[in-house]
C-alpha positions as CSV (number, residue, x, y, z in Angstrom):
1,M,9.9,-0.6,-128.8
2,K,8.2,-3.6,-127.2
3,K,11.6,-4.2,-125.5
4,N,11.6,-0.7,-124.1
5,I,8.0,-1.0,-122.8
6,L,8.7,-4.4,-121.3
7,S,12.0,-3.1,-119.7
8,F,10.2,-0.1,-118.4
9,T,7.3,-2.2,-116.9
10,I,9.8,-4.5,-115.2
11,I,11.7,-1.6,-113.8
12,V,8.5,0.0,-112.5
13,L,7.4,-3.3,-110.9
14,M,10.8,-3.8,-109.2
15,V,10.9,-0.2,-107.9
16,G,7.3,-0.6,-106.6
17,S,8.1,-3.8,-104.9
18,I,11.2,-2.4,-103.3
19,L,9.4,0.7,-102.1
20,T,6.5,-1.4,-100.7
21,S,8.8,-3.8,-98.8
22,C,10.8,-0.9,-97.4
23,G,7.6,0.8,-96.1
24,T,6.7,-2.4,-94.3
25,A,10.1,-2.6,-92.6
26,V,9.9,1.0,-91.6
27,K,6.4,0.4,-90.2
28,K,7.7,-2.6,-88.2
29,D,10.6,-0.5,-86.9
30,V,8.3,2.4,-85.9
31,A,6.0,-0.1,-84.1
32,S,8.9,-1.7,-82.3
33,A,10.3,1.7,-81.3
34,K,6.9,2.8,-80.0
35,E,6.7,-0.4,-77.9
36,N,10.2,0.1,-76.6
37,A,9.4,3.7,-75.7
38,K,6.2,2.6,-73.9
39,T,8.1,-0.1,-71.9
40,A,10.8,2.4,-71.0
41,H,8.2,4.9,-69.9
42,N,6.5,2.3,-67.7
43,D,9.8,1.3,-66.2
44,L,10.7,4.9,-65.5
45,N,7.3,5.5,-63.8
46,Q,7.7,2.4,-61.6
47,A,11.3,3.4,-60.7
48,R,10.0,6.9,-59.7
49,K,7.3,5.4,-57.5
50,D,9.7,3.0,-55.9
51,S,12.1,5.8,-55.2
52,Q,9.4,7.9,-53.6
53,V,8.4,5.0,-51.4
54,E,12.0,4.5,-50.3
55,V,12.6,8.2,-49.7
56,S,9.3,8.5,-47.8
57,S,10.1,5.5,-45.5
58,T,13.6,6.9,-44.9
59,M,12.2,10.3,-44.0
60,K,9.6,8.8,-41.7
61,A,12.3,6.7,-39.9
62,D,14.5,9.8,-39.5
63,W,11.7,11.8,-38.1
64,V,10.6,9.1,-35.7
65,K,14.2,8.8,-34.4
66,F,14.5,12.6,-34.1
67,K,11.2,12.8,-32.3
68,T,12.1,10.0,-29.9
69,D,15.5,11.6,-29.1
70,S,13.8,15.0,-28.6
71,Q,11.2,13.5,-26.3
72,I,14.0,11.9,-24.2
73,A,15.9,15.2,-24.0
74,L,12.7,17.0,-23.0
75,D,12.0,14.4,-20.3
76,N,15.5,14.7,-19.0
77,S,15.2,18.5,-18.8
78,K,11.9,18.1,-16.9
79,T,13.7,15.8,-14.4
80,E,16.6,18.3,-14.1
81,I,14.1,21.2,-13.4
82,K,12.5,19.1,-10.6
83,K,15.9,18.5,-9.1
84,L,16.7,22.2,-9.3
85,R,13.4,23.1,-7.6
86,G,14.3,20.8,-4.8
87,V,17.7,22.4,-4.4
88,I,16.2,25.9,-4.5
89,A,13.6,24.9,-1.8
90,S,16.5,24.0,0.5
91,S,18.3,27.3,-0.1
92,N,17.8,30.6,1.8
93,E,14.6,32.4,1.3
94,A,16.2,35.5,-0.1
95,C,17.5,33.7,-3.1
96,Q,14.5,31.4,-3.6
97,Q,12.2,33.9,-5.3
98,E,14.8,35.0,-7.8
99,L,16.0,31.5,-8.5
100,N,12.4,30.2,-9.0
101,K,11.7,33.1,-11.4
102,E,14.8,32.1,-13.5
103,L,13.9,28.5,-13.4
104,D,10.3,29.3,-14.4
105,I,11.7,31.0,-17.5
106,L,13.7,27.8,-18.3
107,E,10.7,25.6,-17.7
108,Q,8.6,27.8,-20.0
109,N,11.3,27.4,-22.7
110,R,11.1,23.7,-22.2
111,N,7.3,23.8,-22.6
112,D,7.6,25.9,-25.7
113,L,10.0,23.4,-27.2
114,K,7.7,20.5,-26.4
115,K,4.8,22.4,-28.0
116,R,6.8,23.2,-31.1
117,L,7.8,19.5,-31.4
118,K,4.2,18.4,-31.1
119,Q,3.0,20.9,-33.7
120,K,5.7,20.0,-36.2
121,N,4.9,16.3,-35.6
122,N,1.2,16.8,-36.4
123,T,2.2,18.7,-39.6
124,L,4.7,16.2,-40.7
125,E,2.4,13.2,-40.1
126,K,0.1,14.7,-42.7
127,S,2.8,15.7,-45.2
128,L,5.1,12.6,-45.1
129,T,2.7,10.7,-47.4
130,K,3.7,13.0,-50.3
131,I,7.3,13.7,-50.8
132,N,8.2,17.4,-51.4
133,E,11.7,18.8,-51.4
134,A,10.5,22.0,-49.8
135,D,8.9,20.2,-47.0
136,N,12.1,18.1,-46.5
137,A,14.1,21.3,-46.3
138,L,11.7,22.8,-43.8
139,R,11.9,19.7,-41.7
140,K,15.6,19.7,-41.6
141,D,15.7,23.4,-40.8
142,F,13.3,22.8,-37.9
143,Q,15.4,19.9,-36.6
144,K,18.6,22.1,-36.7
145,Q,16.8,24.9,-34.8
146,F,15.2,22.6,-32.4
147,V,18.5,20.9,-31.5
148,L,20.1,24.2,-31.1
149,D,17.4,25.5,-28.8
150,M,17.4,22.2,-26.8
151,S,21.2,22.5,-26.4
152,E,20.8,26.0,-25.1
153,L,18.2,24.8,-22.6
154,Q,20.3,21.9,-21.4
155,T,23.3,24.2,-21.0
156,A,21.3,26.7,-19.1
157,L,20.0,24.0,-16.7
158,K,23.6,22.7,-16.2
159,D,25.0,26.1,-15.5
160,F,22.0,27.3,-13.4
161,F,23.8,27.4,-10.1
162,S,27.1,28.6,-11.5
163,K,25.4,31.8,-12.6
164,N,23.2,32.0,-9.5
165,A,25.3,31.2,-6.4
166,I,23.2,30.1,-3.5
């Protein structure tokens, strides 16, 4: 009987020590996993911030290039309108009034484009600091429409006298 009690006691102590040591290993593994997850989370946040900064700077550079190109096109159209006004002034008086009226319409379109560009620039300067996919889509839609409208204006200026024979 003493042997059985002694054997039982030894078995209980061995099982207890095994369970205690396994619990410590599990606690170490859990602590290590938590630390790894925290590090991965911090790395992910830093990568997200870096990505936003890169996208923001790319969007700003794209917008500045678009705005500069648009300003050049608007300035060119202004010059073209001045040239056309000079040609109209040298034409016969019967056509001058009608030609000036049509040129006034084209000049108003140019001024409207310039105003739209200025308004969009003011809006984008405020919103380019925070990246938003919806804003980016709206900016791209604006750029497409603006380029289309600008092309129509330039075509109308080039074809001005082909439609209106002097």
